[in-house]
C-alpha positions in Angstrom: 37.9 40.6 301.1 41.5 41.7 299.9 43.8 38.6 299.0 46.3 39.0 301.5 43.3 38.7 304.1 42.1 35.8 302.8 45.4 34.2 303.2 45.9 35.3 306.4 42.5 34.1 307.2 43.9 30.4 306.6 47.3 30.7 308.6 46.6 28.7 312.1 44.4 26.5 310.6 46.8 25.1 307.8 49.5 25.5 310.6 48.0 22.9 312.7 47.1 20.7 309.8 51.0 20.7 309.1 51.5 19.0 312.4 51.7 15.7 311.1 53.1 16.5 307.4 56.0 15.1 305.5 58.8 16.8 304.8 57.8 18.9 301.7 60.7 19.4 298.5 59.6 22.7 298.2 57.4 25.1 300.5 56.1 28.3 298.9 53.0 30.6 297.7 50.5 28.9 295.6 51.8 31.9 292.7 55.4 30.9 292.9 57.0 28.9 290.7 60.1 26.9 291.8 61.6 25.6 288.6 61.5 25.7 284.9 62.0 22.9 282.3 62.0 22.9 278.3 61.4 19.5 276.8 64.7 18.1 275.0 64.8 18.9 270.9 61.1 20.9 271.5 61.6 24.3 272.2 57.9 25.0 272.6 57.4 22.5 275.6 57.6 23.9 279.2 57.0 22.9 282.0 57.1 25.2 285.5 57.2 23.5 288.8 54.3 25.6 291.1 53.5 24.9 294.6 49.8 24.5 293.8 51.3 21.4 291.3 52.5 23.0 287.4 52.3 24.8 285.4 52.9 23.8 281.5 52.8 25.8 278.0 52.8 24.1 274.8 53.9 27.2 272.5 56.8 28.4 273.8 55.4 30.3 276.7 53.1 32.4 275.1 50.1 30.3 277.3 50.2 28.9 280.1 47.7 26.0 282.1 47.6 24.7 285.7 48.1 20.9 285.7 47.4 20.3 289.5 48.7 17.9 292.3 45.9 15.6 293.1 45.6 15.0 289.4 49.2 14.1 290.0 48.8 12.1 293.1 51.6 13.7 294.4 49.9 14.8 297.3 52.1 17.7 299.4 55.0 17.0 297.7 56.8 19.0 295.0 59.4 18.0 292.8 62.8 19.7 292.8 62.4 19.6 288.5 60.7 17.9 285.7 62.6 16.4 283.0 60.6 16.4 279.6 62.5 13.6 277.5 62.3 13.8 273.9 59.6 11.0 273.2 57.0 13.3 275.5 57.6 11.5 278.9 57.7 13.6 281.9 59.7 12.6 284.6 59.8 14.1 287.9 61.5 13.2 291.8 59.0 14.8 294.5 60.8 13.6 297.4 59.0 11.2 298.0 58.2 9.2 294.7 59.4 9.0 291.4 56.2 9.7 288.9 55.9 9.4 285.4 53.7 10.7 282.8 53.7 9.4 279.2 51.0 11.5 277.5 52.3 15.2 278.2 50.9 15.6 282.3 47.4 14.2 281.9 48.3 10.7 283.6 50.9 10.8 286.1 52.1 7.1 287.8 54.6 6.6 290.5 57.6 4.0 290.0 56.0 1.1 292.2 60.2 0.1 292.1 60.5 2.8 294.7 57.3 2.7 296.6 58.9 1.6 299.5 61.3 4.6 300.1 61.5 8.4 299.1 62.9 9.5 296.0 65.4 12.5 296.4 66.7 13.2 292.9 66.9 12.5 289.3 69.3 13.0 287.2 69.7 12.5 283.6 72.8 11.7 281.2 73.9 14.9 279.3 73.4 13.4 275.4 71.7 9.8 276.3 68.2 10.6 277.8 67.8 7.1 278.6 70.2 6.9 281.1 69.0 8.3 284.2 70.2 8.1 287.6 68.0 8.2 291.0 68.8 9.0 294.9 67.1 8.0 297.8 66.8 9.2 301.6 64.0 7.8 303.2 65.2 7.9 307.4 65.5 4.7 308.8 65.3 2.7 305.6 68.9 1.6 303.8 69.4 4.0 300.7 71.1 3.7 297.7 71.7 5.2 294.0 70.0 3.7 291.1 70.7 3.4 287.6 68.0 3.3 284.2 69.2 2.3 281.0 66.1 2.3 279.6 64.5 5.7 280.3 63.7 4.7 283.8 61.7 1.7 282.6 63.9 -0.5 285.0 66.5 0.5 287.8 69.3 -1.0 288.7 71.0 -0.6 292.1 74.7 1.1 291.5 76.0 1.5 295.6 74.6 -0.7 297.7 72.7 0.9 300.4 74.0 1.1 304.4 71.6 1.3 307.0 72.3 4.8 308.3 72.9 6.3 305.0 70.6 9.3 303.4 71.0 10.6 300.2 70.0 14.4 299.4 71.0 14.3 295.3 73.0 13.2 292.4 74.3 15.0 289.5 75.8 13.8 286.3 78.6 16.1 284.7 77.6 17.4 281.4 81.1 17.6 280.4 81.9 14.5 281.2 78.8 11.7 281.7 80.6 8.9 283.1 81.3 11.3 286.3 78.3 10.9 288.5 78.1 12.9 292.3 75.6 12.0 294.5 75.5 14.0 298.5 74.4 12.9 301.3 75.1 11.8 305.0 75.4 8.8 307.6 76.7 8.1 310.5 79.8 9.3 310.0 78.7 12.5 308.8 78.3 14.7 305.7 79.8 13.1 302.4 80.4 13.4 298.7 80.7 10.4 296.7 81.8 10.2 293.1 81.7 7.8 290.5 84.4 8.3 287.2 83.1 5.2 285.2 78.4 5.8 284.9 78.1 4.6 288.5 80.3 1.2 288.5 82.7 2.6 291.3 82.5 5.2 294.1 84.8 7.0 295.7 83.0 8.3 299.2 84.7 12.1 300.0 83.9 13.1 303.5 83.2 16.4 304.5 84.0 17.4 307.8 82.9 21.3 307.2 85.0 21.9 310.5 84.3 25.9 309.7 80.7 25.5 310.6 79.4 24.7 313.9 76.9 21.3 313.6 76.6 21.2 310.0 73.5 19.6 308.5 71.6 18.9 305.3 74.3 18.6 302.5 73.1 18.8 299.2 75.0 18.7 295.8 73.1 21.3 293.8 75.3 21.7 290.1 78.3 20.0 288.4 79.5 22.7 286.1 78.4 22.4 282.3 82.4 22.7 281.4 84.6 20.9 284.4 83.5 18.0 285.7 86.0 18.6 289.1 84.0 21.9 289.6 80.6 21.8 291.4 78.2 23.8 294.0 76.0 22.2 296.9 75.0 24.0 299.9 74.7 23.4 303.6 72.9 24.4 306.8 74.3 25.4 310.1 72.9 27.8 312.8 70.0 28.9 310.5 71.9 30.2 307.7 72.7 28.2 303.8 75.8 28.6 302.4 76.6 27.8 299.0 79.7 25.7 298.8 82.3 25.1 295.6 84.7 22.5 295.1 87.1 22.5 291.6 89.1 19.5 293.0 86.2 16.9 292.2 84.2 17.2 295.6 87.3 16.5 297.2 86.8 19.7 299.4 84.2 22.3 299.4 85.1 26.4 300.2 81.9 28.3 301.3 81.6 31.1 298.7 78.3 33.0 299.8 75.4 32.5 302.7 72.6 33.7 303.6 69.8 33.6 306.1 67.4 32.6 303.4 67.2 28.9 301.7 69.5 28.1 298.5 67.3 26.6 295.7 69.3 25.9 293.0 72.3 26.8 291.2 72.1 28.1 287.1 75.7 28.9 285.2 76.3 30.0 281.7 77.7 27.4 279.5 81.4 28.7 279.9 81.2 28.4 283.6 82.2 31.7 284.6 79.1 33.3 285.3 76.7 31.6 287.9 73.3 32.6 289.8 72.2 31.2 292.7 68.6 30.9 293.5 67.0 31.7 297.3 63.9 31.6 298.3 62.8 35.0 297.3 66.1 36.5 295.3 68.7 36.1 292.6 72.0 36.6 292.9 74.8 36.1 289.8 78.5 35.7 290.8 81.0 36.5 287.8 84.3 34.6 288.1 86.4 35.2 291.4 83.8 38.5 292.1 81.9 38.3 295.2 77.7 37.4 294.9 75.5 40.4 294.1 72.0 40.4 294.7 70.1 41.4 291.5 67.3 43.6 291.3 64.7 41.4 290.2 63.1 38.6 290.5 61.8 39.9 294.3 59.9 37.5 296.6 60.5 34.1 294.6 63.0 33.2 292.5 64.6 30.2 290.2 66.8 30.4 286.7 67.1 28.2 283.6 70.1 29.3 280.9 69.3 28.4 277.3 71.8 29.7 275.0 71.8 33.6 275.2 68.9 34.3 277.3 68.4 33.6 281.2 64.8 32.7 282.4 63.6 33.6 285.9 61.1 32.7 288.1 59.4 35.5 289.9 56.5 36.3 292.2 53.7 37.8 290.3 52.3 39.7 294.0 55.7 41.7 293.7 57.1 42.1 291.1 54.3 41.8 288.4 55.5 38.4 286.4 55.6 35.1 286.9 58.3 34.3 284.0 60.6 36.5 282.4 63.7 36.5 280.2 66.5 38.7 280.2 69.4 39.1 277.3 71.9 41.1 280.1 72.6 37.9 282.6 69.9 39.2 284.6 70.4 43.1 284.7 67.1 43.5 282.9 64.0 41.5 282.4 61.4 40.9 279.7 58.1 39.7 280.9 56.8 36.5 279.7 53.5 35.7 281.7 51.9 36.3 284.6 49.7 33.9 287.0 46.9 36.0 285.9 47.3 35.2 282.0 47.2 31.1 283.1 44.4 30.0 280.9 43.0 27.2 283.0 43.4 23.4 283.6 45.7 22.2 281.6 43.4 20.6 278.1 43.6 17.0 278.5 40.9 13.4 277.0 37.9 13.4 279.7 38.8 10.2 281.0 42.6 11.2 282.5 42.9 12.0 286.4 44.5 15.6 285.1 40.8 16.2 283.7 38.8 14.6 286.2 40.1 16.5 289.3 41.7 19.8 288.0 39.0 22.0 286.7 36.7 21.6 289.1 39.4 22.6 291.5 40.9 25.9 289.0 38.1 28.1 290.5 39.2 28.4 293.9 43.0 28.9 292.8 42.1 31.0 289.8 41.0 33.9 292.7 44.8 33.7 294.2 46.3 34.0 290.4 43.5 36.7 289.6 43.1 34.8 286.2 39.4 34.9 284.9 37.5 31.4 285.3 37.0 29.2 282.8 33.7 28.6 280.8 32.2 25.1 280.7 34.9 23.9 278.9 36.7 23.8 282.1 40.1 22.6 280.4 38.6 19.5 278.2 40.8 19.3 275.3 38.5 20.0 272.1 39.6 17.7 269.8 40.1 14.7 271.6 36.9 12.7 271.7 35.9 10.7 275.2 33.0 9.8 277.4 31.9 13.0 278.9 33.1 13.2 282.7 29.8 14.7 285.0 31.8 16.8 287.9 29.7 16.5 291.4 27.2 19.4 292.1 29.8 22.4 293.7 29.5 23.2 297.3 29.3 26.2 299.7 33.1 27.6 301.0 36.0 25.2 300.9 34.1 22.6 300.6 33.7 22.6 296.7 36.9 21.4 296.2 38.3 19.6 298.9 41.5 18.3 297.3 42.8 22.1 296.7 43.5 22.7 300.9 46.1 19.4 300.5 46.7 20.2 297.2 47.5 24.1 297.0 46.3 26.5 299.9 47.8 24.3 302.6 51.4 25.8 301.1 50.5 29.3 302.4 50.8 28.3 305.7 54.8 27.8 304.6 55.3 31.3 303.6 55.0 33.5 307.2 57.9 30.4 308.4 60.7 30.8 305.0 63.3 32.3 306.6 63.6 36.2 306.3 65.8 38.5 303.9 67.6 39.5 307.1 71.3 39.8 305.6 73.2 38.1 303.2 76.6 38.1 303.0 78.5 37.3 299.2 82.1 35.7 299.1 83.8 34.9 295.8 82.9 32.0 293.6 
């Protein structure tokens, strides 16, 4: 049976299983990465978000291993991105919980401070990684903005919640870390809010967005690295997503691009003159005031990360042949770095950790989708770490051999047919 026929055979039951499922931060095929992050001060440590969990590399992307969502305890929620602090801590806002790992991705715990709400976004100070900001956005609850001065050890409310407010995103300006922005909505409509003193005081910036009919889901995506007054956001209206730009500190937003696909993220060059926009399946590039153009690759999935003179992008192995690639010419051509068929297996962790106890047993099924080899008896166990052996339960026939894989990975296949098709694209100036 081909990979496509296997996926189609699951489509109907998986769609039915989603009827009562909560909203998820990012949908996609099990072999599509959604974000790329690098550990601060450690260029060898990379992590990529993926609908089937996460992929981690400790050797600058030369080899990759899989972290299953069951081992992370995040169910079907997926982080918008990961933050890997210089000391080794990994943090991520899943859209539900704020999760943390202090052992390089082997043990994950949700932050109990936010157990009664949904953490929609996480942001970090440009130079002080101990200063973090969080936004919450659980419907029917009062939501607010929070700050941590100790790397997420404790949290302080910086913008008091209101009964109808729901925050969708929070960002810190790299060029002025005291400038913090958040997006959200309440009974009065869509809005941005801005702080110029690190969250001590806030200015509400209403966004009527009158050129759109019934706009919803205003999400702040990025603040320029060179100017704290320049930022990008997206809004949805009538089945389309529009990219909005502000050059006046969020007071006004102007459309610069729209598409039938979901706009996922924005990346920019160090000088701020070039911007890359990732949608569900494509990557677009805009220079200065020129219209955005669709790049030839990636095709089928897209995310991007700009570091120094290189642009990195995630792609879809089933269409473009690579899962991660590097470009030295702003995305015109690409040098593949790895394919999902190269993933070595489950993340190497001590035997007593949740990732080791759950992920190796689930890897064989996902390996078939990736086209990757199934590992031998080591199944991801870290050979240099002593610890008691963990007896795995005997395998069963069919999908019952890995019951956790359905909600954690294969359930995401169904959403691929619900994603917005690339029917048209209309670019405007940056």
